[in-house]
C-alpha positions in Angstrom: -50.6 -64.9 -191.0 -49.1 -67.8 -192.8 -45.5 -66.8 -192.5 -42.2 -68.8 -191.6 -41.4 -67.5 -187.9 -38.5 -68.2 -185.8 -39.6 -70.1 -182.6 -38.0 -69.7 -179.0 -38.9 -71.5 -175.8 -40.1 -69.8 -172.7 -41.0 -71.1 -169.3 -44.0 -70.6 -167.2 -43.5 -71.1 -163.5 -46.5 -71.7 -161.7 -47.3 -73.5 -158.3 -43.9 -75.0 -158.3 -43.8 -76.3 -161.6 -42.0 -75.1 -164.9 -44.1 -75.5 -168.1 -42.0 -74.9 -171.1 -43.3 -74.1 -174.6 -42.0 -73.1 -177.8 -43.7 -69.7 -179.5 -43.2 -67.1 -182.1 -40.1 -65.2 -181.3 -42.0 -61.9 -182.4 -44.1 -62.2 -179.5 -42.4 -64.3 -176.7 -38.7 -62.3 -177.1 -40.4 -59.1 -175.7 -39.7 -58.6 -172.1 -42.6 -56.7 -171.6 -45.0 -59.3 -172.9 -43.4 -61.9 -171.1 -43.6 -60.1 -167.8 -47.5 -59.2 -168.8 -48.5 -62.9 -169.3 -45.9 -64.4 -166.5 -43.2 -66.2 -168.7 -39.6 -66.3 -168.4 -36.8 -66.5 -171.0 -35.4 -70.2 -170.9 -32.2 -70.9 -169.8 -31.8 -74.3 -171.5 -28.2 -75.2 -169.3 -29.8 -74.2 -165.9 -32.8 -76.8 -164.9 -32.0 -75.6 -161.0 -33.5 -79.3 -159.8 -37.0 -78.0 -160.9 -39.7 -80.3 -162.7 -40.1 -79.0 -166.2 -43.3 -80.0 -168.2 -42.9 -79.7 -171.8 -45.7 -82.1 -172.8 -48.7 -79.6 -174.2 -51.3 -82.0 -172.8 -50.2 -81.2 -169.6 -49.4 -77.5 -169.9 -52.7 -77.0 -171.8 -54.6 -77.9 -168.7 -53.0 -75.2 -166.2 -52.1 -72.2 -168.6 -55.0 -69.7 -170.0 -55.3 -69.8 -173.6 -55.5 -66.3 -174.8 -55.6 -64.3 -178.4 -53.9 -61.0 -179.3 -55.8 -59.2 -181.9 -53.4 -57.2 -183.8 -53.6 -54.8 -186.6 -50.9 -53.8 -189.0 -49.8 -53.1 -192.7 -48.7 -55.6 -195.2 -45.2 -54.8 -196.5 -45.4 -53.6 -200.2 -49.3 -53.3 -200.2 -51.2 -50.3 -201.5 -52.6 -48.1 -199.0 -56.1 -49.4 -199.6 -55.5 -52.6 -199.1 -52.4 -52.9 -196.8 -54.3 -52.7 -193.4 -54.7 -56.2 -192.1 -56.0 -58.0 -188.9 -54.0 -60.9 -187.4 -54.8 -63.3 -184.8 -51.9 -64.3 -182.5 -52.8 -67.4 -180.0 -50.6 -67.7 -177.0 -50.7 -68.8 -173.4 -50.7 -67.0 -170.1 -50.4 -67.7 -166.3 -53.4 -67.5 -164.5 -52.3 -65.1 -162.1 -51.6 -62.7 -165.0 -54.8 -63.1 -167.2 -55.8 -59.5 -165.9 -52.5 -58.0 -166.6 -52.4 -59.4 -169.8 -56.1 -57.7 -170.8 -55.0 -54.6 -169.5 -51.2 -53.8 -170.7 -51.0 -55.7 -173.9 -53.4 -53.7 -175.9 -51.6 -50.9 -177.4 -48.0 -52.7 -177.3 -46.4 -52.7 -180.8 -44.6 -56.0 -182.0 -41.0 -55.4 -182.9 -40.9 -54.5 -186.7 -37.5 -56.2 -187.3 -39.0 -59.8 -186.1 -42.4 -59.1 -187.7 -42.6 -56.5 -190.4 -45.6 -54.7 -190.9 -45.8 -52.3 -187.9 -48.3 -54.2 -185.9 -49.8 -53.3 -182.8 -52.0 -55.4 -180.5 -55.8 -53.7 -180.2 -57.4 -56.3 -178.0 -56.8 -59.7 -176.1 -59.4 -62.1 -175.6 -59.9 -65.5 -174.4 -59.6 -67.9 -176.8 -62.5 -69.6 -178.0 -64.8 -66.8 -176.6 -66.6 -66.4 -180.1 -65.3 -63.1 -180.5 -63.1 -63.4 -183.2 
């Protein structure tokens, strides 16, 4: 999906370390999705004395890369050509991968944040060759 997206920060607390990443608001701003992948809203003002890792090279080694396969309608397209498949790469805490696989499919994406009535159809491990 080539479009401008608003970004937000989310925290993944894992093994006593907080990993902070930026991601698409239409995905990470949903409380149910955050719960399913082990992410929390970022409070920019409260560090609570914890170590916060923001360097991608460090959190990429500890968080699991997944892909959400989404289907939706392209706004303004004709009915025959409007259905589209979109792939969204995201990260998940290792202990929440099963929950992401089980609970994210069927989840609708907020149309006010991503027009097109997108719904997550499947979650796969990134690089598994399925997409």
